[in-house]
C-alpha positions, 0 to 999 in steps of 0.5 A, spaced: 667 526 615 663 530 611 662 524 606 660 520 611 655 526 614 651 526 608 651 519 606 646 519 613 642 525 612 641 521 606 639 515 609 634 519 615 630 522 609 629 516 606 627 513 612 622 520 613 620 519 606 618 511 607 614 512 613 610 517 610 609 512 603 607 507 609 602 511 612 599 514 605 599 507 602 595 504 609 591 509 608 589 508 600 590 500 602 584 501 607 579 507 605 580 501 598 577 496 603 572 500 605 569 503 599 570 494 596 567 492 603 561 499 602 559 497 596 558 490 596 551 488 595 545 488 599 544 481 601 535 482 601 536 485 595 541 479 592 536 474 595 530 478 590 535 478 584 536 471 585 529 469 586 528 472 581 532 469 576 529 462 577 522 464 575 526 465 568 529 460 563 535 464 561 536 459 555 541 463 552 545 465 558 543 472 558 544 471 566 549 467 567 553 472 571 547 472 577 550 467 581 550 466 588 557 467 589 559 472 585 557 481 588 552 483 585 553 488 583 558 485 579 553 483 575 550 485 568 546 489 568 546 491 575 550 497 579 549 499 586 551 505 589 558 506 592 555 510 599 550 506 600 550 500 596 543 499 595 543 497 586 541 504 583 541 500 576 537 495 573 538 493 565 535 487 563 535 490 556 536 484 551 540 487 545 542 480 542 538 478 536 536 472 539 529 470 538 528 467 546 530 471 552 529 471 559 524 475 560 520 472 555 512 472 557 512 474 564 510 480 567 514 486 571 516 483 577 514 485 584 521 485 586 522 492 583 518 495 589 523 494 593 528 497 590 527 504 593 534 506 590 533 505 583 535 510 579 536 507 572 531 501 569 531 499 563 526 493 562 525 495 554 525 490 549 525 485 554 518 482 551 515 482 559 507 482 558 502 484 563 499 490 565 504 497 568 503 497 576 500 501 579 507 501 584 512 503 579 511 509 583 514 507 589 520 508 585 521 515 587 528 516 585 526 514 578 531 519 574 530 513 568 524 508 566 525 505 559 519 500 559 519 500 551 517 495 545 514 490 550 508 489 545 504 484 550 504 490 555 498 494 557 495 499 563 489 504 564 492 509 567 499 512 568 496 516 574 502 513 578 507 518 573 505 524 579 510 520 584 515 520 579 518 527 581 525 525 579 524 523 573 527 525 566 527 520 562 521 516 559 520 511 554 514 506 553 514 506 546 510 500 543 505 499 550 498 499 549 495 505 552 489 505 548 485 506 554 488 511 558 486 518 558 490 521 564 496 521 560 497 529 558 495 531 565 500 525 569 506 527 565 504 534 565 506 534 572 512 532 573 517 538 572 524 534 571 521 530 565 525 532 559 524 526 555 519 522 553 518 517 547 511 515 547 512 511 539 506 507 537 502 507 543 495 507 540 495 514 543 488 518 542 486 526 543 480 524 547 481 528 553 476 528 559 473 535 560 476 537 566 484 537 563 486 544 563 493 544 559 495 551 562 497 548 569 502 544 566 509 544 569 512 539 564 518 542 559 520 537 554 526 538 551 525 531 546 519 529 545 516 523 541 509 521 540 510 518 532 505 512 530 498 514 534 491 516 533 492 524 535 488 529 532 488 537 532 486 537 539 493 536 542 496 543 540 494 547 545 498 543 549 504 541 545 505 549 544 504 551 552 511 549 553 514 549 546 520 554 549 524 549 550 522 544 545 528 541 540 526 535 538 519 534 536 515 527 531 508 527 530 508 522 525 504 518 522 498 521 527 491 523 525 492 531 524 488 534 519 487 542 516 493 547 517 498 548 522 497 552 527 500 560 528 504 558 535 509 552 531 512 559 527 514 560 535 517 554 538 524 558 536 528 552 540 526 547 535 531 543 531 528 537 529 520 537 526 516 531 523 509 531 523 510 526 517 504 521 514 499 526 517 493 530 512 495 536 513 493 541 508 496 548 505 503 551 507 506 552 514 506 557 517 511 563 517 517 563 523 517 570 528 523 573 525 530 570 527 526 565 531 528 559 527 533 554 529 530 549 524 535 544 522 531 538 521 524 539 517 520 533 515 513 534 512 513 528 507 506 525 505 501 530 507 497 534 503 500 540 503 497 544 496 500 551 495 506 553 490 513 550 492 516 559 492 510 560 497 512 554 502 520 556 501 518 563 504 515 561 509 521 558 511 525 564 509 527 565 516 531 557 518 537 559 514 540 553 519 537 548 515 539 543 514 534 536 512 527 537 509 523 531 506 518 536 503 516 528 498 509 525 496 505 532 497 500 537 492 506 542 491 505 545 486 509 551 480 515 551 478 523 548 482 525 554 486 532 557 488 534 554 494 541 558 494 538 562 501 539 556 505 546 555 504 546 551 510 541 545 506 545 538 505 539 534 503 533 536 500 527 532 498 522 535 493 519 528 490 512 525 489 509 533 488 506 537 482 512 541 481 514 543 473 519 547 469 526 545 470 532 546 474 533 554 474 540 556 474 542 559 480 541 553 483 547 551 481 551 554 486 548 550 491 554 546 491 553 544 499 548 539 497 549 531 498 543 529 497 537 531 491 531 528 491 526 530 485 524 524 482 516 523 481 514 530 478 514 533 471 521 537 470 523 537 463 529 539 460 536 539 461 540 535 466 544 540 472 550 540 471 553 536 475 560 539 476 556 544 481 556 539 486 562 535 488 559 533 494 552 528 492 552 522 496 545 521 492 542 522 487 534 520 486 531 525 478 526 518 477 519 519 472 521 526 470 522 529 463 529 530 463 533 528 457 541 529 454 546 525 457 548 523 464 556 525 461 556 529 467 556 524 473 563 523 472 564 529 477 561 526 483 566 522 486 561 521 493 556 519 489 553 512 493 545 512 490 544 514 483 536 514 480 535 516 474 530 511 471 523 514 467 526 519 463 529 520 456 535 520 458 542 519 451 548 516 451 552 513 456 559 512 456 564 507 460 569 513 461 563 516 465 562 512 471 569 512 471 569 515 478 564 513 481 568 508 486 564 509 492 557 507 488 552 502 492 545 503 488 544 504 480 538 504 477 538 507 470 530 504 468 525 505 462 530 510 459 531 509 451 539 510 453 545 508 448 550 504 453 558 504 449 561 500 453 566 495 451 565 487 453 571 487 457 570 493 461 571 492 469 567 498 473 570 501 479 565 499 483 561 494 487 554 495 487 548 493 492 543 494 487 542 493 479 535 495 476 536 496 469 529 493 466 527 496 460 533 501 460 536 501 454 537 500 446 541 496 440 542 491 447 541 484 445 547 480 449 548 479 456 552 486 459 559 483 461 561 488 465 555 485 470 558 478 472 564 483 476 558 484 481 558 479 487 555 483 493 549 485 490 542 484 493 537 486 488 538 485 481 533 487 475 535 486 468 527 485 465 526 487 458 532 488 456 532 484 449 537 479 452 536 473 447 541 466 447 543 463 453 546 466 459 553 466 461 554 460 466 558 464 470 552 469 471 548 462 475 554 464 481 549 469 483 550 474 489 549 470 496 546 476 499 542 476 493 534 477 495 530 479 489 532 477 481 528 479 476 530 477 468 523 477 465 520 479 458 527 477 454 528 471 450 533 468 454 534 459 452 538 454 456 537 450 463 538 454 470 542 450 474 541 448 481 541 454 485 538 451 491 545 452 495 547 458 492 544 463 497 545 465 504 538 466 506 532 465 500 531 470 497 524 473 497 523 474 490 525 470 484 522 472 476 525 467 469 518 468 467 516 471 459 524 467 457 525 460 453 528 457 459 527 449 457 529 443 460 525 441 468 523 446 474 529 449 476 531 448 484 530 455 486 528 456 492 524 463 494 522 465 500 517 469 498 514 470 489 517 465 484 514 466 477 516 461 472 511 462 467 511 462 459 517 458 459 518 451 456 519 447 463 517 441 462 517 434 466 513 431 473 510 437 477 512 432 483 519 435 482 516 442 484 516 438 492 524 439 490 523 447 489 518 449 494 521 452 500 515 453 505 515 460 506 514 461 499 509 466 498 506 466 491 508 460 485 506 461 478 508 455 473 502 458 468 504 457 460 509 450 461 509 444 459 509 440 465 505 434 465 504 429 471 499 430 477 499 434 482 503 432 489 499 431 495 501 428 501 498 426 508 503 429 512 501 433 518 505 440 519 509 437 525 516 435 526 520 436 520 516 441 514 514 436 508 516 437 502 509 438 499 504 442 496 501 442 503 507 443 506 507 451 503 503 454 509 505 461 507 503 461 500 499 466 498 498 465 490 498 460 487 498 459 479 499 453 475 494 454 469 495 452 462 499 446 463 499 437 462 497 437 469 492 431 471 488 427 476 484 431 482 486 437 485 490 434 492 486 435 498 493 437 501 491 444 499 487 444 504 493 446 509 495 452 505 489 457 508 493 464 506 491 462 499 487 469 496 489 466 488 488 459 486 488 458 479 489 451 475 485 452 469 488 450 462 490 443 465 486 436 464 485 436 473 478 431 474 474 430 479 468 434 483 469 441 485 472 440 493 468 443 499 475 443 502 475 449 498 471 454 501 472 450 507 479 452 509 481 457 503 476 462 506 480 468 503 480 466 495 478 473 491 480 468 485 478 462 484 480 459 477 478 451 475 477 453 467 479 449 462 479 442 465 474 436 466 470 437 472 464 434 473 457 434 478 454 440 482 457 446 483 458 446 491 454 450 496 460 452 499 463 456 495 458 461 497 461 462 503 468 465 500 465 472 501 472 475 499 471 471 492 471 477 486 473 473 481 471 466 479 472 462 473 469 455 472 468 455 465 469 450 460 468 443 465 463 438 465 459 442 471 452 439 471 446 441 476 443 449 478 446 455 479 446 456 487 441 461 489 447 464 495 452 466 490 448 473 493 452 471 499 458 473 495 458 480 498 466 483 495 462 481 489 456 486 491 460 492 492 460 497 487 466 500 485 466 506 480 473 504 477 473 503 470 476 496 468 484 497 468 488 493 464 493 491 469 492 488 476 498 490 482 497 484 486 500 486 492 497 480 497 505 477 497 509 483 501 508 491 502 515 491 499 514 487 492 508 488 486 506 483 481 505 486 475 500 480 472 494 482 468 489 476 468 485 475 462 479 472 462 476 469 455 468 471 454 467 469 447 469 474 443 472 478 448 478 478 452 477 482 459 483 483 462 481 484 469 484 488 476 484 484 482 483 491 485 478 494 480 473 487 477 468 482 479 467 477 474 464 470 473 464 466 468 461 459 469 459 458 461 462 451 457 458 447 462 452 443 463 448 447 467 441 447 467 435 451 471 433 457 471 438 463 473 436 465 479 434 473 480 439 473 486 445 474 482 442 481 481 445 483 489 451 482 485 452 489 484 459 490 483 460 484 477 464 487 471 462 481 467 457 475 467 458 470 463 453 464 463 453 462 455 453 455 452 449 451 458 442 449 459 438 454 463 431 455 461 426 459 463 426 467 462 431 473 464 430 476 471 427 482 471 432 485 477 438 485 471 438 492 471 440 493 478 447 490 475 449 498 475 456 496 472 455 491 468 460 492 462 459 484 459 453 480 459 454 473 455 448 469 456 448 466 449 447 458 447 441 457 452 434 455 452 431 462 455 424 463 454 420 470 454 422 477 452 428 481 454 426 485 460 426 493 458 430 493 465 436 491 461 437 498 457 439 501 464 446 498 464 449 504 462 457 501 463 455 495 457 460 495 453 458 487 450 451 483 450 450 477 447 443 473 447 444 469 441 442 462 441 437 461 445 428 461 445 428 469 446 421 472 443 417 478 443 421 485 441 428 488 443 426 493 449 427 500 446 433 504 448 440 507 445 445 501 450 441 495 446 440 498 439 447 499 439 449 492 440 449 490 433 444 484 430 449 478 432 448 480 439 442 478 438 441 471 432 438 465 433 432 467 436 427 466 431 421 469 435 425 476 437 423 482 432 426 489 432 432 494 431 437 491 430 435 485 428 432 486 421 425 483 422 420 488 423 415 486 429 407 485 426 405 491 431 410 496 428 407 494 421 400 497 423 403 502 427 407 504 421 401 504 417 397 508 421 403 513 422 402 514 414 394 515 414 395 520 420 400 524 416 396 525 410 390 526 414 393 532 417 396 534 410 390 535 407 386 539 413 391 544 412 391 545 404 384 545 405 384 551 411 389 555 408 385 555 400 378 557 403 382 561 407 386 566 399 380 565 396 375 569 401 380 574 401 381 574 396 375 575 393 373 581 397 380 584 395 377 585 388 369 586 389 367 592 392 359 589 392 361 583 396 366 586 401 360 592 402 355 586 403 360 583 408 363 588 412 354 590 413 352 584 415 359 584 421 355 591 423 348 588 423 350 582 427 354 587 431 347 591 434 343 585 435 348 582 439 349 587 444 341 589 443 340 583 445 345 584 451 341 591 454 335 587 454 337 581 457 341 585 462 334 590 464 330 583 465 335 580 470 335 588 474 328 588 474 328 581 478 332 583 483 329 589 484 323 585 485 326 580 490 329 586 494 
């Protein structure tokens, strides 16, 4: 009975619990259903969004979830409120790397202004355009607004920001705010704003006079104003709310002079970057116990104090973790940083530091990155055993010596650059622990690499730089064959001779930079056109002994194959060139044939021809065996800045399209060919031309007077000629060291595109006079008009060409006297006026008389030093000069003789002496009496009149 009762009670309890559970379940379900109903998209907003989508071209399906059947609250980039169902978040940022995104080319949609509940709006990187609408101020609920990196958006005012009183995050990066003068008061009136990013908005510090910084209510935590045009007038506004700032970025602006002392009171600041400005001196000392800095970046300024003094101002910043002072003018010795116990990254490269590393620096064991390159630090290497956490070690361009043995104690090292020092031996065992190494630069040392041919390194490198690093290297270092993932390989100047291993040409598919130049490598280069995932931007095989046909090496940047033994038809080039190619150097090879032409138009598929290289900037085909005319397809290469086809057998007239289509040329060399006809006047339109070489052709006619329009040659550059040229028209990332040698008779002038302007028209059939308009070209360093048929006199204005260092007018039919203004050319170091019909006397002047007589030879009527023949006028002047000398000598001799004879007689004979002095006394008395009588007569006459 008891058992039955127990079972009954149990069933009752189960029933009660079931009822309770069912009730709870029903209530929860009802709540869920109600919630789902409550957060359904509002139809009006859904239709507005769909209408917006209809106006887009969404080729890549970014908005594929935006369909009429689906609730808009579930669409991509949309979020609705749980309480009101209104859209509160709209994120149309395109994060994929697809160039065509749905918002490209449209303006900010007007329907946004009706989304009054919107709190989060992100249209960054969406490629919208037009002006920022004032109606954005209607979105008064906004907390987050990001319109950054829309490069075609601009505005003239930000006053609408004053209505967004709840805004906490604002990003307008890359929007053109050039004409906005109210940006400071607009953001200052917003008390909620904590994070603002206005990077690269072309802001300036030009404020209306009525602006008052003292009324600012904003209290920023994060502020990025980098890449603008702000100057020191922005400081009062920045320092006003300084108590709350944690992150401040003012890099790449127009800040000059010394930082104000207010920066030393910014106690909350943890990140400060003011790099790429023109700051001078040091920085203000931080208030005691008020420095919270963890990151300080001041690179690329003009800070010019001693490093020890600079670090003293940071003595309160003991929590500093990252410090970058590179590319300034800090001087003095390397200091002890051990008081900054938290410092992990230190960069003082490219300053004027000297001395050696202090021994105490080796206590700085927490350091993970050290960069001291580009200084004059000397002496022994650091004891690297003290730095087990090193990940980056950059010591390039110093004067450090000894061995690199201790790098074995850096197991975490990823980046090692010890180039341009004096390090000695390096063993394979020294690198066996560098399992994390990704970049290695040993260039420009005198290392002895004791590495066996079968050594297998423990690392896989991304960048390998061994340029002229080692001595006693004649064979290829086989350990390089084990590297398969590198993007940068430079083994130039290693002294490698013979053929490369066939496995070497199994280059990394990631290769971007390859340089094997200045070796003695022989053999043929295989077809590498399908080797890479992306075409490399730099390939340099020059200064070797490669032979065979032009290798199939596709490059989208620079392809340098000069000074080898490549042969065959130049038409093969059509299979080599990538249309992205920007520089091609095939000079000093054995190529033959016509330069390929094309009549294709640049539409549809890109044709394989020279004319299709629409991005090329430098083309060097000199010293080969090319013939025919310059192809007209080259006029499509409108970006060319250097064109050199000298030393071939090209024919025809100089094409006028060179000046009409290649208006950016700075170098034009057609020398040593068979061009004929006149110099086209169109060349005068090449205002950027610095080097013009038309020498050794059959060009006739006269020298155009319009050469005065070559405005770049008129600019005076006081830098003296240097031996090398850095041509950087190709890319800011790669610099081509290309010496350009221009032959000027017996002198070689090695020019620099950035420093030297030269003109060489020698060895042609030019006639007529040398136009005086050439004197306007005051920037010319070298002028060669020799071996032509030029007549008339040398223009007198030649003295205005004050930068001339070399002048060759020999082998012409020039008449008349040498203009005296020629002696004003103080920089002139080479002169040749020989083999002309010049006459008269060589003008006097230290400059002209210092040249050898050969500079004036074969001018029969020319006379005067340094020539041995004297002018006739000089002979008479010499005779007159000798007579004058004897005349003055005789006068002096007679005076001295008569004086001493008279004095001697008076001294030796007393009667003569007495008579002489009596005579003098009588003369004195007579003069006195005469004076008194005359004075009395004058006085009597005056008395009678009055």
